[in-house]
DONUMI-604918 format. One record per residue (C-alpha): residue number from 1; x, z, y; residue in three letters. Coordinates in pm, 1 decimal. Example, Ala and Ser with C-alpha at 12.3 -4.5 7.8 and 13.67 -1.06 7.14 Angstrom:
BEGIN
   seq       east         up      north   type
     1     1230.0      780.0     -450.0    ALA
     2     1367.0      714.0     -106.0    SER
END
This chain:
BEGIN
   seq       east         up      north   type
     1     6642.4     6438.1     1278.7    UNK
     2     6427.7     6223.5     1509.0    UNK
     3     6184.4     5943.2     1422.4    UNK
     4     6119.6     5667.5     1675.5    UNK
     5     5925.5     5343.7     1704.4    UNK
     6     6167.4     5055.8     1749.9    UNK
     7     6165.7     4814.5     2044.7    UNK
     8     5976.4     4488.4     2018.1    UNK
     9     6016.7     4197.3     1785.8    UNK
    10     6342.3     4096.6     1627.2    UNK
    11     6376.6     3831.6     1353.5    UNK
    12     6575.3     4078.6     1143.2    UNK
    13     6344.0     4372.1     1200.0    UNK
    14     6278.5     4587.6      891.5    UNK
    15     6002.3     4834.7      813.4    UNK
    16     6231.7     5138.3      838.9    UNK
    17     6591.0     5188.4      947.2    UNK
    18     6791.1     5507.4      901.0    UNK
    19     7068.7     5510.2     1158.2    UNK
    20     7342.3     5740.6     1281.0    UNK
    21     7414.7     5911.4      949.8    UNK
    22     7672.6     5893.8      675.3    UNK
    23     7579.0     5705.7      358.0    UNK
    24     7661.8     5929.0       60.8    UNK
    25     7689.7     5638.2     -180.7    UNK
    26     7764.1     5793.8     -522.1    UNK
    27     7987.2     5497.5     -607.1    UNK
    28     8221.4     5582.7     -319.5    UNK
    29     8467.1     5871.6     -305.6    UNK
    30     8351.6     5973.8       43.1    UNK
    31     8047.6     5910.1      268.8    UNK
    32     8072.5     5627.6      522.9    UNK
    33     7901.4     5570.4      857.5    UNK
    34     7640.5     5295.1      826.9    UNK
    35     7276.6     5203.6      884.9    UNK
    36     7034.3     5147.1      597.8    UNK
    37     6717.0     4937.5      615.2    UNK
    38     6403.9     4953.7      403.2    UNK
    39     6147.8     4678.2      352.0    UNK
    40     5840.8     4778.1      155.8    UNK
    41     5958.3     4997.7     -131.1    UNK
    42     6308.6     4844.5     -156.1    UNK
    43     6642.9     4898.0       10.2    UNK
    44     6678.3     4577.5      211.3    UNK
    45     7014.1     4597.8      389.1    UNK
    46     7304.4     4813.1      496.9    UNK
    47     7510.2     4746.9      805.2    UNK
    48     7747.0     4882.5     1064.9    UNK
    49     7605.7     5167.6     1274.3    UNK
    50     7356.0     5047.9     1532.2    UNK
    51     7323.5     4693.9     1394.3    UNK
    52     6990.5     4713.0     1207.7    UNK
    53     6647.0     4719.5     1370.8    UNK
    54     6331.7     4867.0     1218.9    UNK
    55     5967.8     4907.9     1312.6    UNK
    56     6036.9     5276.1     1242.4    UNK
    57     6377.8     5424.1     1320.6    UNK
    58     6506.3     5753.3     1180.9    UNK
    59     6792.3     5911.9     1373.6    UNK
    60     7008.6     6071.6     1105.0    UNK
    61     7292.1     6181.0     1331.8    UNK
    62     7483.9     6461.6     1164.3    UNK
    63     7317.4     6403.2      827.1    UNK
    64     7408.1     6259.8      488.6    UNK
    65     7186.4     5983.6      351.8    UNK
    66     7191.3     5998.0      -28.3    UNK
    67     6994.2     5815.1     -293.9    UNK
    68     6675.7     6004.0     -373.6    UNK
    69     6763.2     6318.3     -567.0    UNK
    70     6665.6     6317.9     -936.0    UNK
    71     6586.8     6637.9    -1123.5    UNK
    72     6649.6     6551.6    -1487.9    UNK
    73     6483.3     6866.9    -1624.0    UNK
    74     6167.9     7012.7    -1467.4    UNK
    75     5830.2     7145.3    -1584.7    UNK
    76     5536.3     7008.2    -1386.7    UNK
    77     5248.2     7001.9    -1637.3    UNK
    78     5018.3     7223.6    -1432.7    UNK
    79     4779.0     7380.8    -1513.5    UNK
    80     4775.0     7293.2    -1886.5    UNK
    81     5095.9     7487.9    -1958.5    UNK
    82     5189.1     7833.9    -1838.1    UNK
    83     5513.9     7697.7    -1692.2    UNK
    84     5390.7     7400.4    -1491.0    UNK
    85     5451.0     7387.8    -1116.6    UNK
    86     5286.8     7111.6     -905.5    UNK
    87     5519.3     6812.0     -900.2    UNK
    88     5527.8     6753.5     -525.9    UNK
    89     5602.9     7119.2     -455.4    UNK
    90     5940.6     7081.4     -629.9    UNK
    91     5961.6     6707.8     -560.8    UNK
    92     5927.2     6537.5     -223.4    UNK
    93     5854.6     6867.7      -49.0    UNK
    94     6208.1     6974.6     -143.4    UNK
    95     6378.3     6638.4      -93.1    UNK
    96     6358.5     6534.6     -460.7    UNK
    97     6210.7     6189.4     -517.8    UNK
    98     6214.4     6178.9     -899.9    UNK
    99     6136.7     6450.5    -1155.2    UNK
   100     6172.8     6415.7    -1530.3    UNK
   101     5936.9     6658.4    -1701.3    UNK
   102     6131.1     6791.7    -1998.9    UNK
   103     5898.5     6833.4    -2291.4    UNK
   104     5596.3     7002.8    -2135.6    UNK
   105     5385.4     6731.6    -2295.4    UNK
   106     5376.8     6598.6    -2651.1    UNK
   107     5185.5     6311.8    -2806.7    UNK
   108     4856.3     6504.2    -2834.1    UNK
   109     4819.6     6545.3    -2456.7    UNK
   110     4983.6     6234.2    -2312.7    UNK
   111     4669.2     6085.1    -2159.2    UNK
   112     4592.8     6409.3    -1976.4    UNK
   113     4951.3     6443.9    -1851.3    UNK
   114     4963.4     6084.2    -1730.9    UNK
   115     4626.4     6100.0    -1557.3    UNK
   116     4658.4     6442.1    -1396.9    UNK
   117     5031.5     6473.2    -1327.2    UNK
   118     5206.7     6135.7    -1320.4    UNK
   119     4946.8     5926.0    -1140.7    UNK
   120     4845.2     6155.1     -851.0    UNK
   121     5197.0     6271.7     -759.6    UNK
   122     5379.1     6126.4     -461.0    UNK
   123     5701.8     6219.0     -638.6    UNK
   124     5797.7     5981.3     -918.9    UNK
   125     5730.7     6174.0    -1242.8    UNK
   126     5900.8     6060.7    -1563.1    UNK
   127     5886.2     6224.2    -1906.0    UNK
   128     6103.4     6349.2    -2185.0    UNK
   129     5821.4     6353.1    -2441.3    UNK
   130     5836.1     6659.0    -2666.9    UNK
   131     5894.3     6579.9    -3033.8    UNK
   132     5632.7     6850.9    -3096.7    UNK
   133     5290.4     6694.7    -3076.7    UNK
   134     5171.7     7003.6    -2883.9    UNK
   135     5445.7     7010.3    -2620.5    UNK
   136     5420.2     7346.6    -2445.7    UNK
   137     5040.6     7343.6    -2417.7    UNK
   138     4995.7     7610.3    -2686.4    UNK
   139     5299.4     7817.5    -2593.6    UNK
   140     5672.6     7809.3    -2649.6    UNK
   141     5706.5     7818.3    -3028.0    UNK
   142     5601.9     7456.6    -3057.0    UNK
   143     5821.4     7378.4    -3359.5    UNK
   144     5783.1     7696.2    -3564.7    UNK
   145     5498.0     7556.7    -3775.9    UNK
   146     5707.9     7305.1    -3963.5    UNK
   147     5628.5     6936.0    -4027.5    UNK
   148     5267.8     6964.1    -3906.1    UNK
   149     5399.0     7018.6    -3552.0    UNK
   150     5550.1     6668.1    -3542.3    UNK
   151     5379.2     6329.8    -3547.0    UNK
   152     5661.1     6077.0    -3547.3    UNK
   153     5433.5     5772.6    -3552.9    UNK
   154     5226.4     5886.0    -3253.4    UNK
   155     5537.1     5980.6    -3057.2    UNK
   156     5707.0     5648.0    -3122.8    UNK
   157     5388.0     5459.2    -3033.5    UNK
   158     5376.7     5628.4    -2693.0    UNK
   159     5742.9     5553.2    -2624.3    UNK
   160     5677.2     5185.6    -2689.9    UNK
   161     5352.3     5175.9    -2489.7    UNK
   162     5485.7     5362.2    -2183.3    UNK
   163     5851.9     5268.5    -2148.9    UNK
   164     5848.4     5289.3    -1768.9    UNK
   165     5747.7     5655.4    -1772.2    UNK
   166     5862.1     5801.4    -2105.2    UNK
   167     6239.1     5779.8    -2091.6    UNK
   168     6334.8     5982.4    -2398.3    UNK
   169     6255.0     6264.3    -2641.1    UNK
   170     6289.9     6638.4    -2576.9    UNK
   171     6354.1     6885.6    -2856.1    UNK
   172     6415.9     7258.2    -2815.2    UNK
   173     6669.3     7385.4    -3068.0    UNK
   174     6687.0     7761.3    -3038.8    UNK
   175     6581.9     8033.0    -3280.1    UNK
   176     6270.8     8141.9    -3090.3    UNK
   177     6133.8     7786.5    -3094.9    UNK
   178     6213.6     7639.0    -3435.0    UNK
   179     6149.6     7937.2    -3660.3    UNK
   180     6248.6     7833.2    -4011.7    UNK
   181     6252.3     7460.5    -3928.1    UNK
   182     6629.2     7446.8    -3886.5    UNK
   183     6768.4     7109.8    -3782.2    UNK
   184     6464.3     6913.3    -3903.3    UNK
   185     6300.0     6876.4    -3558.1    UNK
   186     6622.0     6736.5    -3410.7    UNK
   187     6658.7     6496.6    -3702.8    UNK
   188     6301.1     6378.2    -3641.4    UNK
   189     6366.5     6337.6    -3269.4    UNK
   190     6677.7     6132.5    -3339.1    UNK
   191     6488.4     5904.1    -3579.6    UNK
   192     6210.6     5836.0    -3329.2    UNK
   193     6446.3     5793.7    -3034.3    UNK
   194     6673.1     5555.9    -3227.1    UNK
   195     6383.0     5332.9    -3326.5    UNK
   196     6263.4     5319.4    -2965.0    UNK
   197     6612.0     5282.9    -2816.0    UNK
   198     6588.6     5604.5    -2612.4    UNK
   199     6807.0     5914.0    -2573.8    UNK
   200     6731.8     6268.3    -2682.7    UNK
   201     6750.2     6573.8    -2458.5    UNK
   202     6825.9     6889.4    -2656.4    UNK
   203     6758.3     7239.8    -2528.6    UNK
   204     7017.9     7482.8    -2662.4    UNK
   205     7008.1     7860.7    -2645.0    UNK
   206     7013.7     8145.3    -2891.2    UNK
   207     7144.2     8046.9    -3235.2    UNK
   208     7047.0     7952.7    -3502.5    UNK
   209     7069.3     7657.1    -3532.5    UNK
   210     7440.1     7673.9    -3466.3    UNK
   211     7533.9     7475.1    -3154.7    UNK
   212     7810.9     7291.3    -3338.6    UNK
   213     7562.7     7164.4    -3597.7    UNK
   214     7330.9     7045.8    -3319.8    UNK
   215     7610.8     6869.6    -3135.5    UNK
   216     7726.3     6691.0    -3450.2    UNK
   217     7389.1     6511.9    -3469.5    UNK
   218     7406.4     6377.5    -3113.3    UNK
   219     7544.3     6047.0    -2994.7    UNK
   220     7618.7     5844.4    -2684.9    UNK
   221     7359.8     5893.0    -2412.2    UNK
   222     7203.9     6206.8    -2557.4    UNK
   223     7182.0     6512.8    -2331.8    UNK
   224     7253.8     6880.8    -2395.9    UNK
   225     7063.6     7084.5    -2139.2    UNK
   226     7140.4     7453.8    -2069.9    UNK
   227     7499.6     7370.7    -2160.7    UNK
   228     7637.8     7649.7    -1939.2    UNK
   229     7426.4     7946.5    -2046.7    UNK
   230     7580.6     8287.1    -2107.5    UNK
   231     7407.0     8371.8    -2436.4    UNK
   232     7596.7     8448.4    -2759.2    UNK
   233     7749.2     8144.4    -2924.4    UNK
   234     7717.3     7865.1    -2674.0    UNK
   235     7978.9     7619.3    -2561.3    UNK
   236     8276.6     7836.8    -2643.1    UNK
   237     8144.8     7926.3    -2985.3    UNK
   238     8157.3     7555.4    -3075.5    UNK
   239     8429.9     7424.6    -2848.3    UNK
   240     8577.6     7169.9    -3089.9    UNK
   241     8234.4     7022.1    -3165.4    UNK
   242     8163.0     7010.5    -2792.0    UNK
   243     8482.5     6818.2    -2722.1    UNK
   244     8400.2     6568.5    -2996.2    UNK
   245     8046.6     6529.5    -2861.1    UNK
   246     8160.5     6468.2    -2503.7    UNK
   247     8413.1     6214.1    -2631.3    UNK
   248     8123.4     6031.9    -2806.0    UNK
   249     7932.3     6010.8    -2477.8    UNK
   250     7703.8     6313.2    -2510.7    UNK
   251     7615.6     6435.3    -2160.4    UNK
   252     7623.5     6803.1    -2057.7    UNK
   253     7341.5     6907.7    -1823.4    UNK
   254     7305.2     7229.9    -1624.3    UNK
   255     6932.0     7300.6    -1676.8    UNK
   256     6952.7     7622.2    -1470.4    UNK
   257     6622.9     7784.7    -1573.2    UNK
   258     6551.8     8155.9    -1584.0    UNK
   259     6830.9     8232.3    -1830.7    UNK
   260     7055.0     7928.4    -1866.8    UNK
   261     7315.0     7910.8    -1589.7    UNK
   262     7589.7     8171.9    -1597.9    UNK
   263     7854.2     8137.0    -1329.0    UNK
   264     8116.0     8287.5    -1559.7    UNK
   265     8042.6     8034.9    -1835.3    UNK
   266     8038.4     7743.3    -1590.2    UNK
   267     8369.5     7852.2    -1436.2    UNK
   268     8528.7     7880.9    -1778.2    UNK
   269     8385.2     7541.8    -1875.4    UNK
   270     8516.2     7369.7    -1563.1    UNK
   271     8861.1     7519.0    -1622.6    UNK
   272     8849.3     7388.6    -1981.4    UNK
   273     8752.7     7037.6    -1870.6    UNK
   274     8378.4     7058.9    -1944.5    UNK
   275     8216.3     6932.8    -1624.3    UNK
   276     7839.7     6885.5    -1607.3    UNK
   277     7742.7     6520.6    -1616.9    UNK
   278     7410.3     6604.9    -1454.5    UNK
   279     7280.1     6897.8    -1250.6    UNK
   280     6914.6     6987.3    -1310.7    UNK
   281     6692.1     7288.0    -1251.2    UNK
   282     6458.7     7352.8    -1546.0    UNK
   283     6230.7     7463.3    -1261.9    UNK
   284     5897.8     7622.6    -1353.2    UNK
   285     5653.9     7880.4    -1218.3    UNK
   286     5863.4     8173.6    -1340.8    UNK
   287     6182.9     8075.8    -1161.5    UNK
   288     6081.9     7867.7     -859.8    UNK
   289     6083.9     8183.0     -645.4    UNK
   290     6422.3     8272.4     -792.7    UNK
   291     6678.1     8232.3     -924.8    UNK
   292     6628.9     7853.0     -925.2    UNK
   293     6434.4     7786.1     -603.3    UNK
   294     6509.9     7411.6     -591.2    UNK
   295     6740.3     7131.5     -699.1    UNK
   296     6935.1     7155.7     -373.2    UNK
   297     6993.7     7526.8     -431.2    UNK
   298     7120.6     7444.5     -779.6    UNK
   299     7356.3     7184.5     -632.6    UNK
   300     7485.2     7451.3     -396.5    UNK
   301     7564.2     7677.8     -690.7    UNK
   302     7791.6     7407.1     -826.1    UNK
   303     7948.9     7372.2     -481.0    UNK
   304     8022.8     7744.8     -501.7    UNK
   305     8208.3     7677.3     -828.5    UNK
   306     8435.2     7419.8     -668.9    UNK
   307     8265.9     7080.6     -697.5    UNK
   308     8261.0     6871.6     -379.2    UNK
   309     7943.8     6759.0     -196.9    UNK
   310     7998.6     6402.3     -316.5    UNK
   311     8044.9     6522.2     -674.7    UNK
   312     7722.3     6722.2     -680.9    UNK
   313     7529.1     6437.5     -517.1    UNK
   314     7659.3     6199.9     -784.6    UNK
   315     7539.8     6440.8    -1056.0    UNK
   316     7188.6     6445.2     -908.0    UNK
   317     7156.3     6071.5     -833.1    UNK
   318     7371.1     5812.3    -1010.9    UNK
   319     7432.9     6011.5    -1328.9    UNK
   320     7070.5     6108.1    -1405.0    UNK
   321     6967.9     5750.0    -1327.7    UNK
   322     7216.4     5637.4    -1592.2    UNK
   323     7083.9     5892.8    -1841.9    UNK
   324     6729.1     5769.0    -1781.3    UNK
   325     6829.8     5403.9    -1820.9    UNK
   326     6742.2     5334.1    -1456.0    UNK
   327     7087.0     5272.4    -1311.9    UNK
   328     7056.3     5018.2    -1029.1    UNK
   329     6690.6     5103.4     -969.7    UNK
   330     6736.5     5474.7     -891.5    UNK
   331     7038.4     5677.8     -787.5    UNK
   332     7177.4     5398.9     -570.8    UNK
   333     7204.7     5286.4     -208.0    UNK
   334     7260.2     4925.3     -307.3    UNK
   335     7038.9     4648.3     -172.9    UNK
   336     6747.9     4584.5     -407.1    UNK
   337     6727.8     4941.5     -534.6    UNK
   338     6418.2     5155.7     -495.9    UNK
   339     6372.2     5288.6     -142.6    UNK
   340     6395.7     5648.4     -262.2    UNK
   341     6630.4     5841.3      -34.0    UNK
   342     6718.6     6199.8       55.7    UNK
   343     6850.8     6314.7      392.1    UNK
   344     7078.3     6617.8      365.8    UNK
   345     7255.1     6839.3      614.7    UNK
   346     7595.5     6976.5      518.7    UNK
   347     7590.4     7319.7      679.8    UNK
   348     7898.6     7534.5      732.3    UNK
   349     7729.0     7875.1      714.8    UNK
   350     7841.9     8072.6      408.4    UNK
   351     7564.8     8116.9      151.9    UNK
   352     7556.0     8371.9     -130.3    UNK
   353     7388.0     8242.2     -444.9    UNK
   354     7265.5     8409.1     -763.7    UNK
   355     7283.1     8273.7    -1118.7    UNK
   356     7042.9     8339.0    -1406.3    UNK
   357     7222.8     8661.9    -1497.1    UNK
   358     7218.9     8820.1    -1152.8    UNK
   359     7582.9     8734.7    -1082.6    UNK
   360     7664.6     8600.0     -734.9    UNK
   361     7903.2     8351.0     -576.9    UNK
   362     7942.2     8232.2     -217.3    UNK
   363     7984.9     7875.4     -102.0    UNK
   364     8152.4     7821.2      234.8    UNK
   365     7948.7     7504.1      291.7    UNK
   366     7611.3     7412.9      152.3    UNK
   367     7353.1     7136.3      149.0    UNK
   368     7009.4     7156.6      309.8    UNK
   369     6734.7     6901.3      242.0    UNK
   370     6590.0     6761.8      565.7    UNK
   371     6369.9     6469.2      460.9    UNK
   372     6293.1     6227.4      180.6    UNK
   373     6194.1     5863.0      167.3    UNK
   374     5982.0     5790.9     -137.5    UNK
   375     5887.9     5428.3     -210.2    UNK
   376     5968.0     5340.7      150.5    UNK
   377     5761.9     5619.9      310.8    UNK
   378     5923.4     5897.9      511.6    UNK
   379     5844.3     6260.7      423.5    UNK
   380     5985.2     6516.4      667.6    UNK
   381     6045.5     6861.6      523.0    UNK
   382     5957.8     7189.3      696.7    UNK
   383     6214.3     7320.9      943.6    UNK
   384     6306.4     7598.5      700.5    UNK
   385     6254.7     7444.6      355.3    UNK
   386     6231.6     7670.3       49.0    UNK
   387     6572.0     7551.8      -68.8    UNK
   388     6776.3     7850.5       45.1    UNK
   389     6607.7     8183.4       -6.0    UNK
   390     6941.9     8333.5      -85.3    UNK
   391     7151.9     8571.5      123.2    UNK
   392     7346.8     8438.2      416.4    UNK
   393     7660.8     8628.3      508.3    UNK
END
């Protein structure tokens, strides 16, 4: 990828033009050759190759130009939690322009999270606010203390005061988190989210609560993250409830994490018609060096399971934008959308990848992040980005 200053004045000259690449528009079945122009922090125009002129020109020959990648489930509340990784390290430095922190912060610590994570980051940082007032600041049993762990009024107040940043509620529904609280935290999260008109993201893992009981409380727009884990119970312990939930518009999310993506489960799910609506990482300090590494690496794992490049791009751009209620602003290459873009190379070198259980699969082609444009500004990645620390054959 080369960056050049454009020749002198032209009445249609834009701030930045990406030329020579293929636009991986998630609304199209296949990428198309075209130029894309940016003015300020907005997508200003698209046109036939070589027809747009910019003060800065990016030669994207041989590359895919996608909407800025969105990681729907990350943990970036550093250093107040023991999981937080700096946002830009797993954001623009890896070709990801938007991160949604999934429950690291609750109502008690919102001001600190906003001031020390959201505001200074170059990456756009959004929030799934934890229904637990503590978030993960005091550890990972944030709902085991019963009703005192939840302040519905404070949580709802923050959702209404910060609608641009807080996009929904996170609740972790597995035995190690909820203790004897049962379904009560999820019921509280649903009440607050419904009053604020926001979705709920539910972490699922070891039962109890039983996954089918959790799914039965969810509705259109809600998200089940870690949907393809290999723990006891899981998707195929509650298959009928899962089918009903998906039919209602509940979205299944990957949420790779340290223990929540099993290739065998995902393969079985795909064969049974359960495709992930979104692909996210659940990246944090304990898995960023492996097995997760990055969002692009996680996309490649789904390529290894048979999804196409355009399908995985759609699940990390358009679909998470829809989940977040930001369709048309993010996850798009349409004129008027945010000038958040990711440049990707589709390499044809086989890559062996490892899931959260140590199982491996090989993809014959894989994506590599080359650069990102965030709010109209170009960020070039290192020559060998930390997206692919897996074995090459």
